[in-house]
C-alpha positions in Angstrom: -27.8 28.4 4.1 -26.3 30.6 1.5 -26.8 29.7 -2.4 -23.2 28.9 -2.6 -23.3 26.4 0.1 -26.5 24.8 -1.1 -25.0 24.4 -4.5 -21.8 22.9 -3.0 -23.7 20.4 -0.7 -25.7 19.3 -3.7 -22.6 18.5 -5.7 -23.4 21.1 -8.4 -20.9 23.6 -9.7 -21.2 27.0 -7.8 -22.7 29.8 -9.7 -20.2 32.3 -8.3 -16.5 31.8 -7.4 -15.6 32.4 -3.8 -13.8 35.8 -3.1 -11.0 34.5 -0.9 -9.0 31.5 -0.2 -10.5 31.2 3.1 -14.0 30.9 1.8 -12.8 28.5 -0.8 -11.4 26.1 1.8 -14.6 26.4 3.7 -16.5 25.4 0.6 -14.1 22.4 -0.1 -14.5 21.2 3.3 -18.3 21.3 3.4 -18.4 19.4 -0.1 -15.5 17.1 0.6 -17.2 13.9 1.5 -19.2 14.1 -1.7 -16.3 14.8 -4.0 -15.2 12.0 -6.5 -11.9 10.3 -5.5 -9.8 12.2 -7.9 -11.3 15.5 -6.7 -10.5 14.6 -3.1 -7.0 14.1 -3.9 -6.9 17.6 -5.4 -8.9 19.0 -2.3 -6.2 17.4 0.0 -3.6 19.2 -2.1 -5.3 22.5 -2.0 -5.5 22.3 1.9 -2.0 21.1 2.4 0.0 23.0 -0.2 -2.1 26.1 -0.3 1.1 28.3 -0.6 2.3 26.6 -3.4 -1.0 26.7 -5.8 0.0 30.4 -6.8 3.0 29.1 -8.7 2.5 25.5 -9.5 1.5 24.4 -13.1 -1.5 22.2 -13.7 0.8 19.5 -14.7 2.8 19.8 -11.5 -0.5 19.5 -9.3 -1.7 16.7 -11.5 1.6 14.8 -11.0 1.4 15.4 -7.3 -2.3 14.2 -6.9 -1.8 11.4 -9.5 -4.8 12.6 -11.7 -5.2 13.8 -15.3 -4.7 17.7 -15.7 -8.3 17.8 -16.9 -9.4 16.8 -13.3 -7.6 20.0 -12.2 -9.8 22.1 -14.6 -13.0 20.1 -13.4 -12.1 20.9 -9.8 -11.7 24.7 -10.4 -15.1 24.8 -12.4 -16.7 22.7 -9.6 -16.2 25.7 -7.3 -17.3 28.4 -9.4 -14.0 29.2 -11.4 -13.8 29.4 -15.4 -10.8 27.5 -15.1 -7.5 26.8 -13.1 -5.9 29.9 -14.0 -8.7 32.1 -12.4 -8.7 29.9 -9.4 -4.7 30.3 -9.2 -5.2 33.9 -9.3 -7.2 33.9 -6.1 -4.2 32.0 -4.3 -1.8 34.3 -6.0 -3.5 37.4 -4.6 -3.7 36.0 -1.2 -0.1 34.7 -0.9 1.9 37.1 -3.0 2.8 39.2 0.0 3.3 36.3 2.2 6.8 34.5 2.5 6.6 30.9 1.4 10.4 29.8 2.2 9.7 26.2 2.5 8.5 26.2 -1.1 11.5 28.3 -2.2 13.9 26.1 -0.4 12.5 23.0 -2.0 12.6 24.5 -5.5 16.2 25.4 -5.2 17.1 22.0 -4.1 15.3 20.6 -7.1 17.0 23.1 -9.3 20.6 22.3 -7.9 20.0 18.5 -8.4 18.6 19.1 -11.9 21.6 21.5 -13.1 24.2 19.0 -14.3 26.5 21.9 -15.1 27.2 22.6 -11.5 27.9 19.5 -9.0 26.5 20.6 -5.8 28.5 19.8 -2.8 27.3 17.7 0.1 27.4 20.6 2.4 25.2 22.8 0.0 22.6 20.2 -0.1 22.7 19.9 3.8 22.2 23.6 4.2 19.1 23.6 2.0 17.7 20.7 3.8 18.4 22.5 7.1 16.8 25.6 5.8 13.5 23.7 4.8 13.3 22.5 8.3 13.9 25.7 9.8 11.4 27.5 7.7 8.9 24.9 8.5 9.5 25.9 12.2 8.6 29.6 11.4 5.4 28.5 9.6 4.5 26.4 12.7 4.8 29.4 15.1 2.9 31.7 12.6 0.0 29.2 12.1 -0.3 27.5 15.6 -3.9 27.3 16.6 -3.7 28.5 20.2 -7.4 27.2 21.0 -6.6 23.8 19.7 -3.4 23.7 21.3 -5.0 24.5 24.6 -7.5 21.8 24.2 -4.8 19.3 23.4 -2.9 20.2 26.5 -6.1 19.8 28.5 -6.7 16.3 27.2 -3.3 15.2 27.9 -3.2 16.8 31.6 -6.6 15.2 32.3 -6.1 11.7 31.1 -4.6 8.9 33.3 -4.1 6.5 30.4 -2.6 7.9 27.2 -2.2 5.6 24.0 0.1 6.8 21.2 0.1 5.6 17.6 2.1 6.7 14.7 3.4 4.5 11.8 6.3 4.7 9.4 7.9 8.1 9.2 5.5 9.1 12.3 6.7 6.2 14.5 9.7 8.2 15.7 7.5 11.2 16.6 5.2 8.9 18.5 8.1 7.0 20.4 9.6 10.5 21.4 6.2 11.8 22.6 5.8 8.5 24.8 9.4 9.0 26.1 8.6 12.6 27.0 5.2 11.8 28.7 6.8 8.9 30.8 8.4 11.7 32.7 4.8 12.1 34.3 3.0 9.8 36.5 0.6 9.0 33.9 0.4 5.5 32.4 1.7 6.0 28.8 1.2 3.2 25.9 3.0 3.1 22.7 0.9 1.4 20.3 3.7 -0.2 18.1 1.5 -3.0 16.5 4.4 -5.4 17.1 3.6 -8.7 15.3 0.5 -7.0 13.8 -1.2 -6.7 17.2 -2.9 -3.3 17.0 -6.1 -4.4 17.9 -4.8 -6.3 20.9 -2.9 -3.2 22.1 -6.0 -1.1 21.9 -8.2 -3.8 23.7 -7.8 -2.0 27.1 -8.8 1.5 25.8 -11.7 2.7 28.0 -13.9 5.8 28.4 -11.8 8.7 29.7 -8.6 7.6 28.1 -6.9 9.5 25.4 -5.5 8.1 22.1 -2.9 10.4 20.5 -2.8 9.7 16.7 0.0 11.1 14.5 -0.6 10.8 10.8 0.4 12.4 7.5 -0.4 11.9 3.9 -0.8 9.2 2.7 -2.3 8.3 6.1 -1.6 5.0 7.5 -4.5 2.6 7.6 -3.3 1.1 10.9 -3.7 4.6 12.5 -7.0 5.0 11.2 -7.9 1.6 12.6 -6.6 2.6 16.1 -8.6 5.7 16.1 -11.9 3.9 15.0 -11.4 1.7 18.1 -10.8 4.7 20.4 -14.0 6.1 19.3 -16.0 2.9 19.7 -14.7 2.7 23.3 -15.5 6.3 23.8 -12.1 7.4 24.3 -10.9 11.0 23.5 -8.6 11.6 20.6 -5.9 14.0 20.0 -5.0 14.1 16.3 -1.9 15.5 14.7 -1.8 15.8 10.9 -1.4 18.0 8.0 -4.9 18.9 6.8 -8.5 19.6 8.1 -9.5 17.1 5.3 -7.3 14.5 6.6 -9.2 11.3 7.4 -8.8 11.5 11.1 -9.6 15.3 11.5 -13.2 14.8 11.9 -12.8 12.2 14.6 -10.4 14.4 16.9 -11.4 15.8 20.2 -8.5 18.1 19.5 -6.7 18.7 16.2 -3.1 20.1 15.6 -2.0 20.9 12.1 1.6 20.7 11.0 2.8 21.3 7.4 6.4 20.6 6.9 8.6 20.7 3.7 10.2 17.6 2.1 13.2 16.7 0.3 13.5 13.9 -2.1 10.1 12.8 -1.1 11.1 12.6 2.6 8.9 14.4 4.8 10.8 16.7 7.4 9.8 15.7 11.2 11.5 18.9 12.8 8.2 20.8 13.2 6.3 17.9 14.4 8.9 16.9 17.0 9.1 20.5 18.1 5.2 20.6 18.5 5.3 17.4 20.6 8.0 18.9 22.8 6.0 21.9 23.3 3.0 19.8 24.2 5.0 18.0 26.8 6.4 21.2 28.3 3.0 22.7 28.4 1.7 19.6 30.2 4.6 19.4 32.5 3.8 23.2 33.4 0.2 22.5 33.9 1.0 19.6 36.3 3.8 21.7 38.2 6.5 18.9 37.3 9.9 20.4 38.1 12.9 20.1 36.1 14.5 18.3 38.9 11.8 15.6 38.6 12.1 15.2 34.9 16.0 14.7 35.1 16.1 12.8 38.4 18.7 9.9 38.3 17.7 6.3 37.9 18.9 3.5 40.2 21.0 1.5 37.9 23.6 -0.7 39.7 26.4 1.2 37.9 25.3 4.3 39.6 25.0 6.4 36.3 22.0 8.7 35.9 19.3 8.2 33.4 19.7 10.5 30.3 18.2 14.0 30.5 15.2 14.8 28.4 16.9 16.0 25.2 
């Protein structure tokens, strides 16, 4: 163990600042569990919004993390920097040459709304929102972890019983993934928690089953509850979330990360839905399911076929 790792694990400030963002993220992950609650919030922000740190002000980050600006300085010093400016310079060196279109689009939307001298048209706002989603898809393609994606496909292909959980804004994604996977011969369960029955719906989970958990900040407690039950029953877990520091990340048999833009505090779901569609296509290919099988007509009395998978 290096001296910096030893200092980090002991909770002391590092004697020397890390030389790269990647090394800083490693140290944050190693020390995360021992951080005070306020510093954990900042750590999550650094993990999820690393492309924004180079331009954000201390007050911006403090507002997003709901902490006092002095906590940002303490966080920087904890990891060997003299202050926030020095830590920000590390991110600036790492990301200056990288495109951060999601951030740019978000800032443009904010400026358009704040500019009272120019009334933005509905179509202008629509285009900016669409651009946020489109740039998020580009980022997903660039940052997709091929190893973890392969592990996720293996888990889905090998499990006979698959339970899918996602609450609030993640529920629509969970429902879509369930709809897609039901085009296989597997037993697919949507853990909806109807009537508050999360525990009851998870009672039948067994060893060898797979629980797919979709959860993004601020991370629904219902999803965490279901994953705990899954682990107690020795089921495997596929977690789709936004950070390696997310509460569910350490409990994942396979971990897929998605970072999307947001508009008016509403998180886009375009990249997450695209990822789930890609998962289904990869599983269908692995199971050798034909397009004709997926779009096979149903047996309703009126003779009309089922909807295609779209």
